[in-house]
C-alpha positions as CSV (number, residue, x, y, z in Angstrom):
1,X,46.5,3.7,27.1
2,X,45.7,5.8,23.8
3,X,42.8,8.1,23.4
4,X,40.7,6.4,20.8
5,X,40.8,3.3,23.4
6,X,40.4,5.1,26.4
7,X,37.1,6.7,24.3
8,X,35.9,3.4,23.4
9,X,36.5,1.4,26.6
10,X,35.9,3.6,29.1
11,X,33.3,6.0,27.9
12,X,29.2,5.5,29.4
13,X,27.4,3.6,26.7
14,X,25.3,6.2,26.5
15,X,27.4,8.6,25.9
16,X,29.3,6.7,23.6
17,X,26.2,6.3,21.8
18,X,26.0,10.3,22.0
19,X,29.4,11.4,20.7
20,X,29.5,8.8,17.9
21,X,26.5,6.5,16.5
22,X,24.6,9.7,15.7
23,X,27.7,11.6,14.1
24,X,28.5,8.7,12.4
25,X,24.7,8.3,11.4
26,X,24.7,11.7,9.7
27,X,27.7,11.3,8.3
28,X,27.1,7.7,6.5
29,X,23.5,9.1,5.5
30,X,25.8,12.7,4.2
31,X,27.7,9.7,2.1
32,X,25.2,8.0,0.3
33,X,22.9,10.4,-0.1
34,X,24.7,12.0,-3.4
35,X,23.7,9.0,-5.2
36,X,20.0,9.1,-4.4
37,X,19.8,13.0,-5.2
38,X,21.8,12.1,-8.2
39,X,19.4,10.4,-9.2
40,X,16.6,12.9,-8.2
41,X,18.8,15.7,-10.2
42,X,18.7,13.2,-13.2
43,X,15.0,12.9,-12.9
44,X,13.9,16.0,-12.4
45,X,16.4,17.9,-15.3
46,X,17.4,14.4,-17.8
47,X,13.9,13.4,-17.6
48,X,12.7,9.7,-17.3
49,X,14.5,7.6,-20.1
50,X,17.8,9.2,-17.8
51,X,16.6,8.5,-14.9
52,X,15.5,5.1,-15.8
53,X,19.2,3.9,-17.1
54,X,20.8,5.4,-14.4
55,X,19.0,2.9,-11.7
56,X,19.6,-0.2,-14.6
57,X,23.7,0.7,-14.4
58,X,23.5,2.0,-10.5
59,X,23.5,-1.9,-9.0
60,X,26.9,-2.9,-11.6
61,X,28.1,0.8,-10.3
62,X,27.9,-0.6,-6.6
63,X,29.2,-3.8,-7.1
64,X,32.8,-2.1,-7.9
65,X,32.0,-0.1,-4.8
66,X,31.0,-3.5,-2.6
67,X,34.3,-4.6,-3.6
68,X,36.0,-1.4,-2.1
69,X,33.8,-1.9,0.7
70,X,34.0,-5.4,1.6
71,X,37.7,-4.8,1.8
72,X,37.5,-2.0,4.5
73,X,35.0,-3.8,6.5
74,X,37.1,-6.7,6.7
75,X,40.0,-4.8,7.9
76,X,38.5,-2.5,10.0
77,X,36.7,-5.5,12.1
78,X,41.2,-6.7,12.8
79,X,42.5,-3.8,12.6
80,X,40.3,-2.9,16.0
81,X,40.7,-6.1,17.7
82,X,43.9,-5.9,17.4
83,X,43.9,-2.3,18.7
84,X,41.7,-3.5,21.7
85,X,45.0,-6.1,21.9
86,X,47.6,-3.9,21.9
87,X,49.1,-5.2,18.6
88,X,49.6,-1.8,17.0
89,X,51.6,-3.0,14.6
90,X,49.7,-5.3,13.6
91,X,47.1,-2.9,13.0
92,X,49.5,-0.8,10.7
93,X,50.4,-3.5,8.3
94,X,46.7,-4.6,7.5
95,X,45.8,-0.7,6.9
96,X,48.3,-0.7,4.4
97,X,47.4,-3.7,2.5
98,X,43.7,-2.7,2.9
99,X,44.1,0.3,0.9
100,X,46.1,-0.9,-2.1
101,X,43.8,-3.7,-2.2
102,X,40.8,-1.6,-2.2
103,X,42.1,0.8,-4.7
104,X,43.2,-2.1,-6.9
105,X,40.7,-4.4,-7.2
106,X,37.7,-2.0,-7.3
107,X,39.1,-0.6,-10.4
108,X,39.6,-4.1,-12.0
109,X,36.2,-4.9,-10.7
110,X,34.7,-1.9,-12.5
111,X,36.3,-2.4,-15.2
112,X,35.5,-5.9,-16.1
113,X,31.6,-4.5,-15.7
114,X,32.1,-1.5,-18.2
115,X,33.2,-4.5,-20.5
116,X,30.4,-6.1,-19.5
117,X,27.6,-3.6,-19.3
118,X,25.9,-3.8,-22.7
119,X,25.4,-7.4,-22.6
120,X,23.8,-7.3,-19.3
121,X,21.8,-4.5,-20.3
122,X,20.4,-6.0,-23.4
123,X,20.1,-9.2,-21.1
124,X,17.5,-7.2,-19.2
125,X,15.2,-5.9,-22.1
126,X,17.0,-2.7,-22.8
127,X,16.6,-0.8,-26.0
128,X,19.3,0.9,-27.3
129,X,17.9,4.3,-26.3
130,X,18.9,3.1,-22.3
131,X,21.0,1.1,-22.6
132,X,23.2,3.9,-24.4
133,X,22.5,6.3,-21.6
134,X,23.2,3.4,-18.6
135,X,26.5,2.8,-20.5
136,X,27.9,6.6,-20.4
137,X,26.8,7.2,-16.7
138,X,29.0,4.0,-16.1
139,X,32.0,4.4,-18.0
140,X,32.4,7.9,-16.7
141,X,32.5,6.2,-13.0
142,X,34.8,3.9,-14.2
143,X,37.6,7.0,-14.7
144,X,38.0,7.9,-11.6
145,X,37.4,4.2,-9.6
146,X,41.0,4.0,-8.0
147,X,40.3,7.3,-5.9
148,X,36.2,7.4,-5.6
149,X,36.6,3.4,-3.8
150,X,38.6,4.5,-1.2
151,X,36.1,7.5,0.4
152,X,34.6,4.6,1.5
153,X,37.5,3.0,3.1
154,X,39.2,5.9,4.6
155,X,35.7,7.0,6.1
156,X,36.2,3.1,8.3
157,X,39.8,4.3,9.0
158,X,38.9,7.7,10.3
159,X,36.1,6.1,12.6
160,X,38.7,3.9,13.8
161,X,41.5,6.6,14.8
162,X,38.0,8.3,16.8
163,X,37.7,10.9,14.5
164,X,33.8,10.5,13.9
165,X,33.0,13.7,14.4
166,X,36.0,14.9,11.4
167,X,34.4,11.9,9.6
168,X,30.6,12.6,9.3
169,X,32.2,16.6,8.1
170,X,33.7,14.8,5.4
171,X,30.8,13.4,4.4
172,X,29.0,16.3,4.4
173,X,31.3,17.9,2.5
174,X,31.3,15.2,0.0
175,X,27.6,15.7,-0.6
176,X,27.5,18.9,-1.0
177,X,30.2,18.6,-3.9
178,X,28.4,16.6,-5.4
179,X,25.9,17.9,-5.6
180,X,27.1,21.8,-6.3
181,X,29.2,20.6,-9.0
182,X,25.8,18.0,-10.6
183,X,23.4,21.2,-10.0
184,X,26.0,22.9,-11.8
185,X,26.6,20.7,-14.9
186,X,22.9,19.4,-15.2
187,X,21.0,22.8,-14.6
188,X,23.5,25.2,-15.3
189,X,24.6,23.9,-18.1
190,X,22.4,21.5,-19.2
191,X,24.4,18.9,-19.9
192,X,23.8,14.6,-19.9
193,X,23.3,12.3,-18.1
194,X,27.6,11.7,-18.2
195,X,28.2,14.7,-16.5
196,X,26.0,13.7,-13.2
197,X,28.8,10.8,-12.6
198,X,31.1,13.1,-13.6
199,X,30.1,15.5,-10.9
200,X,29.9,12.9,-8.1
201,X,33.0,11.5,-8.9
202,X,34.9,14.5,-9.0
203,X,33.9,15.2,-5.4
204,X,34.5,11.6,-4.3
205,X,37.8,12.3,-5.4
206,X,38.9,15.7,-3.7
207,X,37.1,14.6,-0.4
208,X,39.4,11.0,-0.7
209,X,41.9,13.0,-1.2
210,X,41.4,15.0,1.9
211,X,40.7,12.0,3.6
212,X,44.2,10.6,3.0
213,X,46.1,13.5,4.2
214,X,46.3,12.9,7.3
215,X,47.6,8.9,7.1
216,X,50.4,10.2,4.8
217,X,51.7,12.8,7.2
218,X,51.8,10.5,10.2
219,X,48.9,12.6,12.3
220,X,46.6,8.9,12.9
221,X,47.1,6.7,15.2
222,X,46.8,4.4,12.2
223,X,50.5,5.1,9.4
224,X,51.2,3.8,6.4
225,X,53.8,1.2,6.9
226,X,56.2,-1.2,4.6
227,X,54.0,-3.2,2.7
228,X,54.7,-7.2,3.6
229,X,51.8,-8.6,1.6
230,X,50.8,-11.9,3.9
231,X,48.2,-14.5,2.6
232,X,47.3,-15.2,6.0
233,X,46.1,-11.1,6.2
234,X,44.5,-11.1,3.5
235,X,42.4,-14.5,4.1
236,X,41.4,-12.6,7.0
237,X,40.4,-9.2,5.4
238,X,38.5,-10.9,3.2
239,X,36.8,-13.5,5.2
240,X,35.8,-10.8,7.9
241,X,34.5,-8.9,4.9
242,X,32.7,-11.6,3.5
243,X,29.1,-10.7,5.2
244,X,29.0,-7.5,4.0
245,X,30.2,-7.9,0.4
246,X,27.4,-11.0,-0.4
247,X,24.8,-8.8,1.5
248,X,26.1,-5.7,-1.4
249,X,26.2,-7.8,-4.1
250,X,23.1,-10.5,-3.5
251,X,21.3,-7.3,-3.0
252,X,22.7,-5.6,-6.4
253,X,22.1,-9.4,-8.3
254,X,18.3,-8.5,-6.7
255,X,18.1,-5.0,-7.8
256,X,18.9,-6.8,-11.5
257,X,17.0,-9.4,-11.1
258,X,13.5,-7.0,-10.0
259,X,14.4,-4.7,-12.5
260,X,14.2,-6.9,-15.4
261,X,11.1,-8.6,-14.4
262,X,9.6,-4.9,-13.6
263,X,10.7,-3.8,-17.8
264,X,8.7,-6.7,-18.6
265,X,5.6,-6.6,-16.7
266,X,5.8,-2.3,-16.4
267,X,8.2,-1.3,-18.5
268,X,10.0,1.9,-17.8
269,X,7.4,3.7,-15.3
270,X,8.0,0.7,-13.2
271,X,11.2,0.4,-13.3
272,X,11.7,4.4,-12.2
273,X,8.9,2.6,-9.2
274,X,11.3,0.6,-7.8
275,X,14.4,3.1,-8.5
276,X,12.7,6.1,-6.4
277,X,11.9,3.6,-3.2
278,X,15.6,2.1,-4.4
279,X,17.1,5.6,-3.7
280,X,15.3,6.2,-0.3
281,X,16.7,2.9,0.4
282,X,19.8,4.0,0.0
283,X,19.3,7.0,2.6
284,X,17.6,4.8,4.7
285,X,19.8,1.6,5.1
286,X,23.2,3.5,5.4
287,X,21.8,5.2,8.3
288,X,21.3,1.9,9.9
289,X,25.1,0.7,9.3
290,X,26.0,4.0,10.1
291,X,25.2,3.4,13.6
292,X,26.9,0.3,14.1
293,X,29.9,1.3,12.0
294,X,30.4,4.5,13.9
295,X,30.9,2.1,17.5
296,X,32.0,-1.2,15.4
297,X,35.9,-0.1,16.8
298,X,33.9,0.2,20.7
299,X,32.4,-2.8,20.0
300,X,36.1,-4.0,18.6
301,X,38.0,-3.1,21.2
302,X,35.2,-3.9,24.0
303,X,35.2,-7.6,22.1
304,X,39.1,-7.9,21.9
305,X,39.4,-7.2,25.9
306,X,37.3,-9.3,26.8
307,X,34.5,-6.8,28.6
308,X,31.3,-9.0,27.0
309,X,28.7,-7.2,28.9
310,X,29.5,-3.8,27.9
311,X,29.7,-5.1,24.6
312,X,26.2,-6.0,24.7
313,X,25.1,-2.9,26.0
314,X,26.8,-0.9,23.2
315,X,24.7,-3.0,21.3
316,X,21.3,-2.2,22.9
317,X,21.7,1.2,22.6
318,X,22.0,0.4,18.6
319,X,19.4,-2.2,17.9
320,X,16.8,1.1,20.0
321,X,18.6,3.6,17.5
322,X,17.3,1.5,14.7
323,X,14.4,0.4,15.3
324,X,13.1,3.7,16.0
325,X,14.9,4.9,12.5
326,X,13.5,2.5,10.8
327,X,10.0,3.0,11.9
328,X,10.3,6.7,11.3
329,X,10.9,6.5,7.4
330,X,8.2,3.6,7.3
331,X,5.6,6.6,8.7
332,X,6.7,9.3,6.1
333,X,6.4,6.1,3.7
334,X,3.4,5.4,4.4
335,X,2.0,9.2,4.0
336,X,3.6,10.6,1.7
337,X,3.7,8.4,-0.6
338,X,2.9,10.5,-3.8
339,X,4.7,13.6,-2.4
340,X,8.0,11.3,-2.3
341,X,7.9,10.3,-5.9
342,X,7.2,13.4,-7.4
343,X,10.2,14.8,-6.1
344,X,11.9,12.2,-8.3
345,X,9.7,12.8,-11.3
346,X,6.6,14.3,-12.6
347,X,4.4,11.8,-14.5
348,X,0.3,11.8,-15.3
349,X,-2.1,10.8,-12.6
350,X,-2.8,7.0,-13.7
351,X,1.6,7.3,-13.1
352,X,1.4,8.5,-9.9
353,X,-1.2,6.3,-8.4
354,X,0.6,3.5,-9.7
355,X,3.7,4.5,-7.6
356,X,1.7,5.7,-4.6
357,X,0.3,2.1,-4.4
358,X,3.9,0.3,-4.8
359,X,5.8,2.9,-2.8
360,X,3.3,2.4,0.1
361,X,3.1,-1.5,-0.2
362,X,7.5,-1.8,-0.4
363,X,7.6,1.0,2.6
364,X,6.6,-1.8,4.9
365,X,9.7,-3.2,4.9
366,X,11.5,-1.3,7.1
367,X,8.9,-2.6,10.1
368,X,10.9,-5.3,10.0
369,X,13.9,-5.1,8.3
370,X,16.0,-3.1,12.0
371,X,15.8,-6.5,13.3
372,X,18.2,-8.3,10.3
373,X,20.3,-5.3,10.1
374,X,20.9,-5.1,14.0
375,X,22.1,-8.6,14.4
376,X,24.1,-8.6,10.8
377,X,26.3,-5.5,11.7
378,X,26.4,-6.8,15.6
379,X,27.7,-10.8,14.6
380,X,30.0,-8.9,11.9
381,X,31.6,-5.9,14.6
382,X,32.3,-9.1,17.4
383,X,33.5,-11.7,14.3
384,X,30.7,-13.9,14.0
385,X,31.1,-14.3,10.3
386,X,29.0,-17.5,10.1
387,X,26.0,-15.9,11.4
388,X,26.5,-12.6,9.5
389,X,27.1,-13.9,6.3
390,X,23.8,-16.6,6.8
391,X,22.0,-13.1,7.6
392,X,23.3,-11.4,4.1
393,X,22.5,-14.0,2.1
394,X,19.1,-14.2,3.3
395,X,18.4,-11.0,3.5
396,X,19.6,-9.9,0.0
397,X,19.1,-12.7,-2.4
398,X,18.0,-15.9,-0.8
399,X,14.4,-14.7,0.5
400,X,14.0,-12.1,-1.9
401,X,14.7,-14.4,-5.0
402,X,12.2,-16.9,-3.1
403,X,9.3,-14.3,-3.2
404,X,10.1,-13.1,-6.5
405,X,9.8,-16.9,-8.1
406,X,6.4,-17.7,-5.0
407,X,4.5,-14.0,-6.5
408,X,5.8,-13.4,-10.1
409,X,2.9,-15.4,-11.7
410,X,0.5,-12.8,-10.0
411,X,2.1,-9.9,-11.9
412,X,3.3,-6.6,-11.5
413,X,1.5,-6.1,-8.4
414,X,3.3,-9.4,-6.7
415,X,6.3,-7.7,-6.9
416,X,5.7,-4.7,-5.1
417,X,5.1,-7.3,-2.5
418,X,8.8,-9.1,-2.6
419,X,10.8,-6.4,-0.6
420,X,8.9,-6.9,2.3
421,X,7.7,-10.5,2.6
422,X,11.7,-11.0,2.4
423,X,12.1,-8.4,5.8
424,X,9.9,-10.7,7.6
425,X,11.6,-14.4,6.6
426,X,15.1,-12.7,7.3
427,X,13.9,-11.0,10.3
428,X,12.6,-14.1,11.6
429,X,16.0,-16.0,11.0
430,X,17.5,-12.7,13.6
431,X,15.8,-12.6,15.6
432,X,16.8,-16.5,16.5
433,X,20.6,-15.7,15.9
434,X,20.3,-12.4,17.8
435,X,18.7,-13.9,20.7
436,X,21.9,-17.2,20.7
437,X,24.2,-14.4,20.6
438,X,23.1,-12.8,23.8
439,X,22.5,-15.3,25.4
440,X,26.0,-16.5,24.8
441,X,27.7,-13.1,25.9
442,X,26.0,-12.6,28.9
443,X,26.7,-16.6,30.4
């Protein structure tokens, strides 16, 4: 039995949680926090127009990364299951095909989105100045996409190989590199929004190269092998990664629609308020996913080995941790909404009051969101794609769009309730699915 198999199959679930899930959650937050802090620097140093432009462009940018993440998640599930079954050569073939596919498809998606960006921004109601800022931001990211989209891919593979602490360290290095470069470009040299994107892209590229080196040198349990594309392997990767992709893709579509409605009803300030909330969300959600993603190999190994009771115990630790995390963030958003908004933007008293009111309402989302994210992540980890896909669509698209349709007539006030009300509906569906899964596992 290899060292990573022994780690995931034999370590006590509570100890496994502290050794893998906590470093994984810290690493995942660190790997995503630079997007939020990037917008914080943009808002502070470049002003509201640049901040709104960056937030308009961010959903399109994240769609391109969602393609790479889909391949990373889908291949990781298949790799973990095969390693648990002792089929190491098949795991290596999936690994090789996934890395190449993620780089190529992520780049193609970015190029397509950049070409269609001006059309989307004008359709949303952005003026020429706002569109220019958004396009400048988006185009710089596209140049580095062949490398930057692989950051998320190799982060998953490091955890599969049992290198959770190395993954966490690389994510912290990534955040520090991105923020340092952006601070130099924006504060020291007083450059524009394109250099914010350049700072992040350079930091991601450097980190990606560092993460790739152990795999290239053959120092990991996963190795590059001669490329042999197999339609069955590609189909499995895309099928397993589809729930994650649908969640990411649907979330981006929802953000675009919300920004469009907010732009028409409240102008750039409403978009900025929602942008602040979404930047906070981009810290909370990776933390939730980080817990399950770090233990996804353990769940996959144990599920593949037929150890269902142990799988359920590991999942229970994850659910408790995610619930605590969400409740803590809810308390912070309810107690300090004004201070959180002021970190990103300076505003007048009337604008600040509107932000406090809106963030207090949207912050209620996390009282229940942990339920749906726990169930979705667990379903994906054990290969239950149908349940995970249903929850992805409900959480990121179906219920948010339903609530936007219902509440659109109530004006700007109603839009602040879209996210929390959608989270409640999704959690009801998730609770039913999760209960059925646990009952099935413990039979």
